[in-house]
MARBADO-304533 format. One line per 5 residues: number of its first residue (from 1); their letters; for each residue x, y, z of C-alpha. Coordinates in nm, 3 decimals, padded with zeros to 5 digits. Example, Ala and Ser with C-alpha at 12.3 -4.5 7.8 and 13.67 -1.06 7.14 Angstrom:
1 = as = 01.230/-00.450/00.780  01.367/-00.106/00.714
***
This chain:
1 = xxxxx = 05.901/-14.969/-05.810  06.107/-14.820/-05.532  06.022/-14.470/-05.429  06.386/-14.367/-05.410  06.529/-14.558/-05.702
6 = xxxxx = 06.278/-14.436/-05.957  06.365/-14.171/-06.214  06.309/-13.827/-06.068  06.212/-13.770/-05.711  06.420/-13.658/-05.417
11 = xxxxx = 06.743/-13.830/-05.514  06.750/-13.650/-05.844  06.644/-13.327/-05.675  06.951/-13.331/-05.450  07.201/-13.452/-05.710
16 = xxxxx = 07.296/-13.099/-05.822  07.325/-12.964/-05.469  07.668/-13.118/-05.420  07.999/-12.954/-05.352  08.108/-13.008/-05.710
21 = xxxxx = 07.825/-12.822/-05.884  07.586/-12.533/-05.827  07.377/-12.304/-06.046  07.441/-11.930/-06.073  07.314/-11.620/-06.249
26 = xxxxx = 07.560/-11.336/-06.308  07.610/-11.047/-06.545  07.988/-11.020/-06.596  08.271/-11.259/-06.664  08.647/-11.273/-06.680
31 = xxxxx = 08.853/-11.287/-06.995  08.838/-11.647/-07.118  09.211/-11.651/-07.202  09.334/-11.745/-06.854  09.676/-11.890/-06.779
36 = xxxxx = 09.655/-12.173/-06.524  10.021/-12.112/-06.439  09.898/-11.801/-06.257  09.723/-12.027/-06.004  10.027/-12.193/-05.846
41 = xxxxx = 10.070/-12.071/-05.488  10.312/-12.131/-05.203  10.200/-12.216/-04.850  10.413/-12.078/-04.565  10.517/-12.281/-04.263
46 = xxxxx = 10.436/-12.094/-03.943  10.404/-12.184/-03.577  10.134/-11.927/-03.499  09.904/-12.014/-03.209  09.552/-12.003/-03.349
51 = xxxxx = 09.237/-12.016/-03.138  08.965/-12.178/-03.349  08.679/-11.957/-03.233  08.550/-11.794/-03.551  08.697/-11.454/-03.459
56 = xxxxx = 08.951/-11.297/-03.694  09.267/-11.177/-03.520  09.528/-11.012/-03.741  09.797/-11.095/-03.487  09.716/-11.468/-03.491
61 = xxxxx = 09.716/-11.483/-03.871  10.027/-11.270/-03.921  10.252/-11.418/-04.190  09.981/-11.636/-04.343  09.939/-11.643/-04.719
66 = xxxxx = 09.621/-11.495/-04.863  09.408/-11.534/-05.174  09.073/-11.400/-05.294  08.789/-11.599/-05.446  08.735/-11.423/-05.779
71 = xxxxx = 08.559/-11.676/-06.003  08.201/-11.798/-06.020  08.259/-12.135/-06.184  07.916/-12.293/-06.231  07.709/-12.297/-06.433
76 = xxxxx = 07.870/-11.989/-06.589  08.231/-12.004/-06.679  08.450/-11.785/-06.458  08.208/-11.498/-06.400  08.279/-11.215/-06.157
81 = xxxxx = 08.141/-11.298/-05.809  07.874/-11.079/-05.646  08.050/-11.093/-05.305  08.402/-11.065/-05.173  08.579/-11.356/-04.999
86 = xxxxx = 08.934/-11.357/-04.861  09.122/-11.665/-04.747  09.431/-11.688/-04.527  09.623/-12.010/-04.480  09.944/-12.169/-04.353
91 = xxxxx = 10.071/-12.506/-04.228  10.281/-12.594/-03.924  10.408/-12.941/-04.019  10.119/-13.138/-03.875  09.815/-12.915/-03.942
96 = xxxxx = 09.664/-12.699/-04.214  09.504/-12.380/-04.080  09.257/-12.175/-04.285  09.064/-11.853/-04.231  08.770/-11.738/-04.445
101 = xxxxx = 08.645/-11.380/-04.425  08.319/-11.381/-04.620  08.159/-11.045/-04.698  07.788/-11.009/-04.773  07.606/-10.684/-04.864
106 = xxxxx = 07.290/-10.829/-04.703  07.410/-11.033/-04.403  07.052/-11.079/-04.281  06.996/-11.311/-04.580  07.279/-11.550/-04.490
111 = xxxxx = 07.149/-11.908/-04.485  07.296/-12.082/-04.183  07.130/-12.336/-03.956  07.234/-12.561/-03.672  07.229/-12.910/-03.821
116 = xxxxx = 07.402/-13.242/-03.774  07.731/-13.272/-03.963  07.710/-13.342/-04.337  07.359/-13.192/-04.362  07.432/-12.831/-04.469
121 = xxxxx = 07.474/-12.857/-04.846  07.204/-12.604/-04.934  07.337/-12.335/-04.697  07.611/-12.074/-04.711  07.936/-12.270/-04.697
126 = xxxxx = 08.309/-12.212/-04.725  08.575/-12.477/-04.749  08.867/-12.642/-04.918  08.925/-12.935/-05.152  09.262/-13.112/-05.124
131 = xxxxx = 09.418/-13.357/-05.371  09.731/-13.468/-05.184  09.867/-13.661/-05.484  09.775/-13.385/-05.730  09.671/-13.627/-06.001
136 = xxxxx = 09.305/-13.534/-06.039  09.164/-13.861/-05.909  09.050/-13.807/-05.550  09.006/-13.504/-05.325  08.928/-13.461/-04.957
141 = xxxxx = 08.668/-13.192/-04.892  08.621/-12.987/-04.573  08.335/-12.736/-04.558  08.187/-12.526/-04.277  07.872/-12.316/-04.254
146 = xxxxx = 07.870/-11.973/-04.081  07.771/-12.135/-03.749  08.063/-12.379/-03.755  07.873/-12.691/-03.865  08.107/-12.929/-04.050
151 = xxxxx = 08.063/-13.119/-04.375  08.342/-13.346/-04.492  08.351/-13.587/-04.785  08.562/-13.744/-05.057  08.518/-13.662/-05.425
156 = xxxxx = 08.617/-13.943/-05.662  08.683/-13.837/-06.021  08.694/-14.200/-06.132  08.333/-14.263/-06.032  08.209/-13.900/-06.050
161 = xxxxx = 08.069/-13.943/-05.698  08.103/-13.756/-05.370  08.079/-13.957/-05.047  07.988/-13.782/-04.722  08.029/-14.116/-04.546
166 = xxxxx = 08.399/-14.033/-04.502  08.459/-13.856/-04.169  08.758/-13.700/-04.000  08.827/-13.539/-03.663  08.908/-13.172/-03.725
171 = xxxxx = 08.824/-12.834/-03.574  08.608/-12.551/-03.706  08.423/-12.248/-03.578  08.205/-11.985/-03.740  08.072/-11.645/-03.638
176 = xxxxx = 07.816/-11.419/-03.804  07.932/-11.056/-03.832  07.776/-10.728/-03.937  07.954/-10.760/-04.273  07.905/-11.135/-04.335
181 = xxxxx = 08.075/-11.416/-04.145  08.412/-11.560/-04.043  08.513/-11.926/-04.040  08.832/-12.079/-03.901  08.948/-12.436/-03.967
186 = xxxxx = 09.224/-12.657/-03.827  09.276/-12.975/-04.034  09.527/-13.236/-03.907  09.735/-13.362/-04.198  09.716/-13.713/-04.053
191 = xxxxx = 09.358/-13.737/-04.183  09.488/-13.768/-04.538  09.713/-14.006/-04.725  10.018/-13.836/-04.875  10.381/-13.902/-04.957
196 = xxxxx = 10.601/-13.805/-04.665  10.941/-13.661/-04.755  11.171/-13.371/-04.668  11.110/-13.203/-05.004  10.844/-12.953/-05.097
201 = xxxxx = 10.520/-13.113/-05.206  10.268/-12.981/-05.454  09.907/-13.061/-05.369  09.595/-12.980/-05.566  09.396/-12.717/-05.375
206 = xxxxx = 09.072/-12.532/-05.432  08.916/-12.279/-05.195  08.539/-12.260/-05.247  08.243/-12.057/-05.124  07.876/-12.135/-05.182
211 = xxxxx = 07.650/-11.832/-05.189  07.283/-11.942/-05.221  07.032/-11.669/-05.290  06.788/-11.642/-05.584  07.060/-11.843/-05.759
216 = xxxxx = 07.328/-12.051/-05.595  07.678/-11.931/-05.674  07.982/-12.155/-05.659  08.280/-11.922/-05.610  08.641/-12.039/-05.640
221 = xxxxx = 08.994/-11.903/-05.633  09.069/-12.075/-05.967  08.888/-12.066/-06.304  08.733/-12.378/-06.458  08.708/-12.478/-06.824
226 = xxxxx = 08.371/-12.626/-06.925  08.539/-12.806/-07.215  08.743/-13.011/-06.968  08.534/-13.301/-06.834  08.773/-13.359/-06.541
231 = xxxxx = 08.687/-13.134/-06.244  08.969/-13.234/-06.009  09.227/-13.190/-06.286  09.160/-12.815/-06.280  09.232/-12.740/-05.916
236 = xxxxx = 09.507/-12.494/-05.832  09.851/-12.599/-05.707  09.977/-12.535/-05.356  10.350/-12.592/-05.298  10.513/-12.641/-04.958
241 = xxxxx = 10.455/-12.895/-04.680  10.827/-12.984/-04.676  10.809/-13.071/-04.306  10.460/-13.224/-04.320  10.439/-13.527/-04.094
246 = xxxxx = 10.158/-13.761/-04.005  10.257/-13.778/-03.641  10.112/-14.047/-03.416  09.803/-14.146/-03.610  09.628/-14.395/-03.386
251 = xxxxx = 09.268/-14.398/-03.267  09.122/-14.663/-03.038  08.744/-14.646/-03.015  08.579/-14.866/-02.749  08.203/-14.909/-02.791
256 = xxxxx = 07.929/-15.010/-02.552  07.581/-15.105/-02.669  07.284/-15.186/-02.451  06.925/-15.248/-02.538  06.606/-15.425/-02.454
261 = xxxxx = 06.351/-15.529/-02.714  06.045/-15.741/-02.757  05.885/-15.890/-03.069  05.577/-16.092/-03.156  05.375/-16.221/-03.448
266 = xxxxx = 05.020/-16.095/-03.377  04.872/-16.340/-03.626  05.012/-16.636/-03.430  05.015/-16.502/-03.074  04.985/-16.177/-02.879
271 = xxxxx = 05.259/-16.290/-02.639  05.587/-16.098/-02.651  05.932/-16.252/-02.684  06.177/-16.038/-02.487  06.550/-15.998/-02.542
276 = xxxxx = 06.823/-15.808/-02.359  07.150/-15.711/-02.524  07.467/-15.566/-02.369  07.790/-15.581/-02.565  08.136/-15.427/-02.564
281 = xxxxx = 08.336/-15.380/-02.881  08.640/-15.192/-03.003  08.748/-15.024/-03.326  09.108/-14.940/-03.412  09.228/-14.692/-03.674
286 = xxxxx = 09.603/-14.678/-03.725  09.797/-14.473/-03.977  10.076/-14.722/-04.036  10.244/-14.464/-04.256  10.132/-14.144/-04.428
291 = xxxxx = 10.025/-14.364/-04.719  09.866/-14.665/-04.545  09.579/-14.688/-04.294  09.466/-14.994/-04.099  09.116/-15.027/-03.952
296 = xxxxx = 09.001/-15.312/-03.732  08.689/-15.397/-03.537  08.605/-15.663/-03.279  08.251/-15.747/-03.170  08.112/-15.443/-03.350
301 = xxxxx = 07.758/-15.317/-03.324  07.661/-15.304/-03.690  07.296/-15.223/-03.628  07.151/-14.913/-03.788  07.122/-14.629/-03.540
306 = xxxxx = 06.908/-14.420/-03.775  06.633/-14.567/-03.992  06.686/-14.595/-04.367  06.486/-14.374/-04.599  06.164/-14.565/-04.660
311 = xxxxx = 06.110/-14.718/-05.005  05.789/-14.838/-05.168  05.824/-15.186/-05.314  05.520/-15.285/-05.521  05.493/-15.408/-05.881
316 = xxxxx = 05.870/-15.450/-05.880  06.059/-15.774/-05.945  06.409/-15.652/-05.855  06.578/-15.607/-05.517  06.595/-15.259/-05.363
321 = xxxxx = 06.924/-15.079/-05.296  06.999/-14.923/-04.955  07.319/-14.721/-04.901  07.578/-14.833/-04.648  07.584/-14.629/-04.326
326 = xxxxx = 07.802/-14.833/-04.089  08.127/-14.651/-04.001  08.372/-14.940/-04.042  08.260/-15.009/-04.399  08.206/-14.653/-04.520
331 = xxxxx = 08.547/-14.533/-04.402  08.775/-14.514/-04.711  08.512/-14.701/-04.915  08.627/-14.516/-05.228  08.936/-14.736/-05.240
336 = xxxxx = 08.706/-15.026/-05.341  08.504/-14.855/-05.614  08.521/-14.952/-05.979  08.286/-14.931/-06.278  08.054/-15.203/-06.147
341 = xxxxx = 07.937/-15.216/-05.787  08.141/-15.522/-05.692  08.174/-15.436/-05.321  07.838/-15.369/-05.152  07.907/-15.422/-04.784
346 = xxxxx = 07.545/-15.427/-04.669  07.552/-15.789/-04.786  07.751/-15.853/-04.466  07.487/-15.852/-04.193  07.634/-15.941/-03.852
351 = xxxxx = 08.014/-15.977/-03.834  08.211/-16.057/-03.521  08.528/-15.904/-03.660  08.658/-15.702/-03.949  08.995/-15.574/-04.070
356 = xxxxx = 09.074/-15.328/-04.348  09.389/-15.185/-04.507  09.370/-14.887/-04.743  09.623/-14.650/-04.887  09.812/-14.492/-05.170
361 = xxxxx = 10.183/-14.518/-05.250  10.293/-14.312/-05.550  10.111/-14.467/-05.848  09.969/-14.757/-05.646  09.633/-14.760/-05.461
366 = xxxxx = 09.517/-15.055/-05.254  09.216/-15.152/-05.045  09.171/-15.487/-04.867  08.918/-15.599/-04.608  08.805/-15.923/-04.448
371 = xxxxx = 08.503/-15.982/-04.223  08.303/-16.278/-04.109  07.922/-16.298/-04.100  07.695/-16.502/-03.878  07.459/-16.554/-04.173
376 = xxxxx = 07.506/-16.532/-04.547  07.275/-16.330/-04.772  07.317/-16.265/-05.144  07.119/-16.172/-05.453  07.010/-16.430/-05.708
381 = xxxxx = 06.996/-16.224/-06.029  06.795/-16.288/-06.343  06.681/-16.108/-06.655  06.320/-16.052/-06.544  06.370/-16.031/-06.168
386 = xxxxx = 06.592/-16.102/-05.871  06.556/-16.253/-05.524  06.747/-16.256/-05.196  06.884/-16.586/-05.064  06.981/-16.633/-04.699
391 = xxxxx = 07.185/-16.924/-04.566  07.201/-16.986/-04.192  07.575/-17.046/-04.218  07.877/-16.850/-04.100  08.076/-16.707/-04.387
396 = xxxxx = 08.409/-16.535/-04.446  08.404/-16.232/-04.677  08.704/-16.081/-04.852  08.743/-15.788/-05.091  09.058/-15.651/-05.250
401 = xxxxx = 09.108/-15.361/-05.490  09.434/-15.250/-05.654  09.478/-14.962/-05.899  09.788/-14.856/-06.090  09.796/-14.501/-06.226
406 = xxxxx = 10.031/-14.532/-06.520  09.988/-14.164/-06.605  09.738/-13.884/-06.550  09.549/-14.023/-06.850  09.562/-14.400/-06.788
411 = xxxxx = 09.464/-14.605/-06.481  09.434/-14.983/-06.457  09.303/-15.194/-06.172  09.188/-15.528/-06.040  08.911/-15.627/-05.797
416 = xxxxx = 08.878/-15.961/-05.619  08.602/-16.072/-05.382  08.541/-16.403/-05.203  08.242/-16.524/-05.004  08.277/-16.866/-04.850
421 = xxxxx = 08.065/-17.079/-04.615  08.022/-17.452/-04.556  07.799/-17.517/-04.860  07.844/-17.204/-05.067  08.119/-17.012/-05.242
426 = xxxxx = 08.144/-16.713/-05.475  08.474/-16.591/-05.621  08.495/-16.280/-05.840  08.797/-16.141/-06.025  08.782/-15.827/-06.237
431 = xxxxx = 09.009/-15.611/-06.452  08.930/-15.247/-06.530  09.088/-14.946/-06.699  09.014/-14.578/-06.746  09.176/-14.381/-07.028
436 = xxxxx = 09.138/-14.008/-07.092  09.153/-13.986/-07.469  09.139/-13.606/-07.437  09.009/-13.344/-07.196  08.659/-13.419/-07.330
441 = xxxxx = 08.676/-13.792/-07.406  08.687/-14.077/-07.155  08.694/-14.453/-07.214  08.624/-14.695/-06.926  08.621/-15.074/-06.948
446 = xxxxx = 08.582/-15.359/-06.701  08.590/-15.738/-06.741  08.454/-15.961/-06.463  08.480/-16.338/-06.414  08.293/-16.525/-06.141
451 = xxxxx = 08.278/-16.880/-06.001  07.981/-16.982/-05.784  07.881/-17.298/-05.597  07.530/-17.309/-05.446  07.390/-17.558/-05.192
456 = xxxxx = 07.213/-17.837/-05.380  06.871/-17.772/-05.228  06.883/-17.390/-05.239  06.634/-17.382/-05.527  06.361/-17.501/-05.288
461 = xxxxx = 06.368/-17.161/-05.117  06.228/-17.009/-05.437  05.953/-17.261/-05.515  05.580/-17.261/-05.459  05.420/-17.564/-05.287
466 = xxxxx = 05.758/-17.725/-05.209  05.852/-17.770/-05.577  05.602/-18.051/-05.635  05.574/-17.975/-06.008  05.765/-17.777/-06.275
471 = xxxxx = 05.498/-17.507/-06.252  05.617/-17.433/-05.898  05.959/-17.320/-06.019  06.047/-16.951/-06.036  06.326/-16.782/-06.231
476 = xxxxx = 06.541/-16.765/-05.916  06.488/-17.137/-05.853  06.607/-17.215/-06.204  06.908/-16.982/-06.172  07.045/-17.169/-05.867
481 = xxxxx = 06.946/-17.525/-05.967  07.284/-17.656/-06.074  07.513/-17.933/-05.952  07.814/-17.778/-06.126  08.016/-17.468/-06.054
486 = xxxxx = 07.868/-17.170/-06.235  08.130/-16.982/-06.436  08.022/-16.641/-06.565  08.158/-16.343/-06.758  08.040/-15.984/-06.757
491 = xxxxx = 08.191/-15.667/-06.901  08.134/-15.295/-06.939  08.259/-15.061/-07.214  08.174/-14.694/-07.156  08.266/-14.406/-07.384
496 = xxxxx = 08.179/-14.048/-07.287  08.243/-13.717/-07.457  08.157/-13.408/-07.256  08.227/-13.046/-07.339  08.066/-12.709/-07.285
501 = xxxxx = 07.788/-12.737/-07.544  07.714/-13.106/-07.590  07.778/-13.457/-07.458  07.773/-13.808/-07.605  07.736/-14.148/-07.439
506 = xxxxx = 07.790/-14.499/-07.575  07.778/-14.809/-07.356  07.793/-15.185/-07.393  07.682/-15.380/-07.084  07.693/-15.760/-07.070
511 = xxxxx = 07.610/-15.992/-06.778  07.587/-16.352/-06.890  07.352/-16.606/-06.735  07.603/-16.750/-06.486  07.757/-16.421/-06.366
516 = xxxxx = 07.730/-16.372/-05.991  07.889/-16.084/-05.796  07.752/-16.176/-05.455  07.957/-15.934/-05.245  07.846/-15.654/-05.477
521 = xxxxx = 07.507/-15.528/-05.587  07.407/-15.666/-05.925  07.046/-15.781/-05.953  07.052/-15.875/-06.324  07.209/-16.156/-06.523
526 = xxxxx = 07.152/-16.304/-06.868  07.124/-15.951/-07.010  07.319/-15.778/-07.287  07.256/-15.410/-07.348  07.354/-15.134/-07.592
531 = xxxxx = 07.302/-14.768/-07.499  07.352/-14.465/-07.726  07.271/-14.114/-07.613  07.369/-13.753/-07.593  07.250/-13.398/-07.548
536 = xxxxx = 07.302/-13.031/-07.623  07.322/-12.740/-07.380  07.237/-12.372/-07.414  07.379/-12.126/-07.160  07.242/-11.785/-07.061
541 = xxxxx = 07.363/-11.508/-06.830  07.104/-11.236/-06.878  06.761/-11.394/-06.833  06.546/-11.592/-06.588  06.702/-11.919/-06.705
546 = xxxxx = 07.071/-12.008/-06.705  07.084/-12.349/-06.875  06.864/-12.550/-07.110  06.960/-12.907/-07.190  06.800/-13.123/-07.457
551 = xxxxx = 06.899/-13.490/-07.441  06.790/-13.844/-07.509  06.907/-14.199/-07.561  06.821/-14.530/-07.725  06.893/-14.868/-07.572
556 = xxxxx = 06.817/-15.229/-07.650  06.856/-15.537/-07.430  06.867/-15.908/-07.522  06.944/-16.222/-07.327  07.234/-16.456/-07.403
561 = xxxxx = 07.022/-16.631/-07.668  06.963/-16.300/-07.848  06.599/-16.288/-07.743  06.461/-15.937/-07.700  06.400/-15.827/-07.339
566 = xxxxx = 06.359/-15.451/-07.377  06.391/-15.170/-07.630  06.363/-14.809/-07.517  06.370/-14.462/-07.668  06.354/-14.151/-07.451
571 = xxxxx = 06.391/-13.775/-07.490  06.396/-13.502/-07.230  06.443/-13.129/-07.189  06.559/-12.966/-06.868  06.570/-12.599/-06.768
576 = xxxxx = 06.769/-12.462/-06.474  06.647/-12.120/-06.372  06.614/-11.856/-06.104  06.510/-11.931/-05.746  06.736/-12.236/-05.761
581 = xxxxx = 06.475/-12.409/-05.972  06.492/-12.692/-06.220  06.220/-12.824/-06.451  06.240/-13.139/-06.664  05.997/-13.324/-06.887
586 = xxxxx = 06.080/-13.667/-07.026  05.894/-13.888/-07.272  05.967/-14.262/-07.284  05.859/-14.530/-07.530  05.954/-14.882/-07.427
591 = xxxxx = 05.894/-15.235/-07.558  05.924/-15.466/-07.260  05.872/-15.836/-07.197  05.623/-15.941/-06.933  05.625/-16.254/-06.720
596 = xxxxx = 05.700/-16.601/-06.848  05.392/-16.804/-06.947  05.573/-17.125/-06.853  05.780/-17.055/-06.543  05.960/-17.390/-06.565
601 = xxxxx = 06.178/-17.272/-06.859  06.383/-16.956/-06.910  06.290/-16.903/-07.275  06.174/-16.555/-07.381  06.055/-16.598/-07.741
606 = xxxxx = 05.721/-16.775/-07.747  05.713/-16.775/-07.367  05.650/-16.404/-07.293  05.437/-16.119/-07.423  05.605/-15.803/-07.553
611 = xxxxx = 05.423/-15.499/-07.414  05.460/-15.138/-07.532  05.482/-14.877/-07.258  05.458/-14.502/-07.321  05.518/-14.269/-07.028
616 = xxxxx = 05.547/-13.897/-06.963  05.754/-13.785/-06.663  05.765/-13.435/-06.517  06.004/-13.319/-06.247  06.031/-12.981/-06.074
621 = xxxxx = 06.234/-12.856/-05.777  06.285/-12.513/-05.622  06.449/-12.349/-05.325  06.301/-11.998/-05.338  06.431/-11.892/-04.996
626 = xxxxx = 06.601/-12.017/-04.682  06.272/-12.141/-04.538  06.173/-12.411/-04.784  06.303/-12.646/-05.052  06.057/-12.866/-05.236
631 = xxxxx = 06.030/-13.106/-05.528  05.766/-13.295/-05.723  05.789/-13.582/-05.970  05.498/-13.729/-06.169  05.495/-14.019/-06.412
636 = xxxxx = 05.181/-14.100/-06.610  05.139/-14.372/-06.870  05.155/-14.745/-06.931  05.310/-14.996/-06.696  05.320/-15.374/-06.709
641 = xxxxx = 05.127/-15.543/-06.428  05.397/-15.780/-06.302  05.154/-15.999/-06.109  04.887/-16.061/-06.373  05.106/-16.016/-06.684
646 = xxxxx = 04.913/-15.745/-06.868  04.942/-15.379/-06.953  04.794/-15.127/-06.711  04.765/-14.752/-06.663  04.988/-14.610/-06.392
651 = xxxxx = 05.010/-14.284/-06.202  05.324/-14.250/-05.994  05.429/-13.947/-05.791  05.697/-13.843/-05.546  05.660/-13.516/-05.359
656 = xxxxx = 05.840/-13.365/-05.067  05.983/-13.064/-04.893  06.245/-12.961/-04.639  06.133/-12.685/-04.403  06.369/-12.478/-04.187
661 = xxxxx = 06.176/-12.333/-03.893  06.445/-12.121/-03.733  06.807/-12.214/-03.684  06.731/-12.517/-03.466  06.420/-12.693/-03.600
666 = xxxxx = 06.370/-12.864/-03.938  06.107/-13.085/-04.096  06.157/-13.321/-04.388  05.855/-13.477/-04.558  05.840/-13.722/-04.850
671 = xxxxx = 05.531/-13.883/-05.001  05.524/-14.155/-05.266  05.202/-14.244/-05.446  05.154/-14.531/-05.690  04.829/-14.632/-05.860
676 = xxxxx = 04.782/-14.899/-06.125  04.461/-14.976/-06.317  04.418/-15.277/-06.548  04.122/-15.400/-06.755  03.936/-15.079/-06.670
681 = xxxxx = 03.949/-15.156/-06.298  04.168/-15.045/-06.011  04.443/-15.292/-05.928  04.613/-15.121/-05.633  04.664/-14.784/-05.471
686 = xxxxx = 04.979/-14.741/-05.258  05.093/-14.453/-05.037  05.421/-14.414/-04.850  05.497/-14.131/-04.606  05.839/-14.057/-04.458
691 = xxxxx = 05.849/-13.766/-04.212  06.146/-13.650/-04.004  06.143/-13.384/-03.733  06.481/-13.264/-03.605  06.568/-13.022/-03.328
696 = xxxxx = 06.937/-12.934/-03.322  07.026/-12.791/-02.981  07.377/-12.697/-03.095  07.631/-12.838/-03.344  07.687/-13.137/-03.113
701 = xxxxx = 07.345/-13.261/-03.002  07.009/-13.321/-03.164  06.672/-13.487/-03.112  06.510/-13.657/-03.411  06.170/-13.818/-03.463
706 = xxxxx = 06.122/-14.038/-03.772  05.777/-14.160/-03.873  05.718/-14.398/-04.167  05.376/-14.512/-04.281  05.279/-14.723/-04.584
711 = xxxxx = 04.925/-14.808/-04.693  04.849/-15.042/-04.986  04.493/-15.124/-05.095  04.440/-15.396/-05.357  04.134/-15.489/-05.559
716 = xxxxx = 04.127/-15.864/-05.502  03.872/-15.916/-05.781  04.125/-15.786/-06.036  04.404/-16.027/-05.937  04.455/-16.374/-06.082
721 = xxxxx = 04.628/-16.487/-05.761  04.536/-16.457/-05.395  04.653/-16.130/-05.237  04.577/-15.933/-04.921  04.322/-15.658/-04.971
726 = xxxxx = 04.505/-15.427/-04.731  04.861/-15.390/-04.610  04.966/-15.121/-04.365  05.294/-15.061/-04.185  05.373/-14.795/-03.928
731 = xxxxx = 05.712/-14.732/-03.774  05.867/-14.456/-03.571  06.195/-14.385/-03.402  06.285/-14.121/-03.144  06.661/-14.065/-03.125
736 = xxxxx = 06.878/-13.835/-02.915  07.241/-13.802/-03.023  07.545/-13.625/-02.886  07.835/-13.615/-03.130  08.162/-13.468/-03.006
741 = xxxxx = 08.332/-13.593/-03.322  08.254/-13.867/-03.578  08.383/-14.137/-03.342  08.295/-14.005/-02.997  07.919/-14.032/-02.991
746 = xxxxx = 07.629/-14.112/-02.763  07.288/-14.229/-02.883  06.976/-14.323/-02.694  06.654/-14.405/-02.868  06.324/-14.585/-02.884
751 = xxxxx = 06.168/-14.750/-03.190  05.840/-14.923/-03.257  05.668/-15.083/-03.553  05.316/-15.205/-03.626  05.132/-15.364/-03.917
756 = xxxxx = 04.783/-15.446/-04.036  04.664/-15.693/-04.301  04.358/-15.902/-04.382  04.416/-16.120/-04.074  04.397/-15.821/-03.839
761 = xxxxx = 04.135/-15.556/-03.777  04.370/-15.271/-03.688  04.734/-15.176/-03.663  04.904/-15.398/-03.405  05.253/-15.348/-03.260
766 = xxxxx = 05.497/-15.626/-03.346  05.831/-15.476/-03.237  05.944/-15.239/-02.962  06.299/-15.160/-02.861  06.489/-14.925/-02.633
771 = xxxxx = 06.859/-14.886/-02.705  07.168/-14.683/-02.631  07.516/-14.671/-02.779  07.833/-14.500/-02.661  08.167/-14.480/-02.837
776 = xxxxx = 08.477/-14.284/-02.746  08.775/-14.198/-02.966  09.094/-14.232/-02.766  09.386/-14.067/-02.946  09.704/-14.174/-02.762
***
């Protein structure tokens, strides 16, 4: 199982540390009978000359509107804040200018560090959320820490996700003072889609401050209602912007990449194969109108500058998920989201060109992109596992997404994707809708149809011994072995009820045997699932804990022939408490099918064994001070041995910490441990270490060292098939970066990898590379 994708662990630990939710502990609260009409403000138009330096000048900000942040919104409902925060703001037709004066009775406890952009979520922050269409669906977010480090993102109410992959070029500065800190921001309006007209516009606005101490306070200028499940629907209104113009919104970003590398296979030869690479490319971003944005790229460098978070992949039959990091694809990626992940751009490996159009016009949202690929990779999904297929063929890849917002309650959309090469084709068309039955109740549905043609001999890539007998076939080989076009249907029906005290979930998920969404990420097919769940919450303002949540769910999964694949019942209790801590214990009982006895047929009944797994999972995280944040996750219990088809005893753990050693230096450490015993003997012991050292010289430049090491030891006597007794991998990357803005950047780095297995006696280098990349944003 993947270290990152498992339940618990670091991903879960960070999920509550987002801009949209923080824990607090306070003693007083406002009157609950609040009138939202009191939170409609006007924004003045001024031509003041503002120096963005983090120093408050009354003369510069003369005539600006002002507001105070008077509400702690989470997890307590509209409590009185422990600190005072004033905001001043105005617009000048092309820019939004904002000043935060943040008071602190103990300024020496302010948490502020020099970090790379988008890495300051656990620190003191101030910022603004902007919904330019004021319909509660999507908001731009701009936040700054007291040292001026920027964090920008997009919050999508449709998917309940926040994406820091969105980046804009804007100005900020911060200064620590003897009473707290001051932050100034200049945000060009051209960064955002909006309707341009000569009339006043009303945008959704929220000014926010994060105040992390023993608890982490989220402080706002508007109150929030826990009984309303829609966060963006509750932002305040800001009226003005009558003369707001996009201006000349064009950015041309030339890119130069150079590198030298050498590789070898130490088992075959110790000789190195060397390669030099020098390439020029160009990216173009053009705001065609205030509502539409075009992005294009020619000869892009789509290599990863920074290494992915390492994942442990052992005793797992399904493909791992890695998030997209490449700028062309992540920019405005929210325009392509829907209920299913139908657009997963990391499937496109090495394009020579790409073009994308995104935007919003009144009730209509659209996203379209096309890109080629020098090779074609896609998932072959199944009900007991998935595999990755790669064709050495050029392909053309297309994705289109359209959404119509009929009202604030009802949205409908379509998604279409096409992947096409000489001997392969996948076409997907989908319809989806989201309907707010009430402030607490949401219904989401999606119907997907796919058509797929595989190369006739593709199945041979998934056979043992060249497919000489039926026993050599795997599930993936059977899933692609067809002379006819595969036509598949999948659908999702999600109902959610969420209010202050309890929540309910009901889901129906169906992916039939011939469904393929090859430009997306779906590693299962021939599965039909029901899920029912819910939970209850208790809130507290006067003790060491501030929320207790008891929850659970039941789900059952069959294949298309109504044969049982899995049945699961789980219950959990979670406590959020002082010192920014969270504790959760979860108990799971699961009936689960093992491997097929006869791999030449896809039958489940009579061809698999149904195993019963019982597991206990414990998760704990804490950020007791500015120095350290840590987490631990442990899972103990039964686990099916997916190589030898039997039940084993597993111990799985994820542990890690982030350490801030002064304002410049930080260390991040993550360790994953997995041990499985079967038939009273050890089967394997696996360890994965991911360590990152970062020195941030200033907000613009940093030096980072990343070291990954995995070590897997197997007991060969306890396997029914031949396996390596040892498997070790070591990789490291040293990277210097200078980032003037998200598009003007310079990188230079060195990376190296080594491995060791039964054919070697020690770790041997197999890859070394030295590289540099420079890009410059020209704004004519």
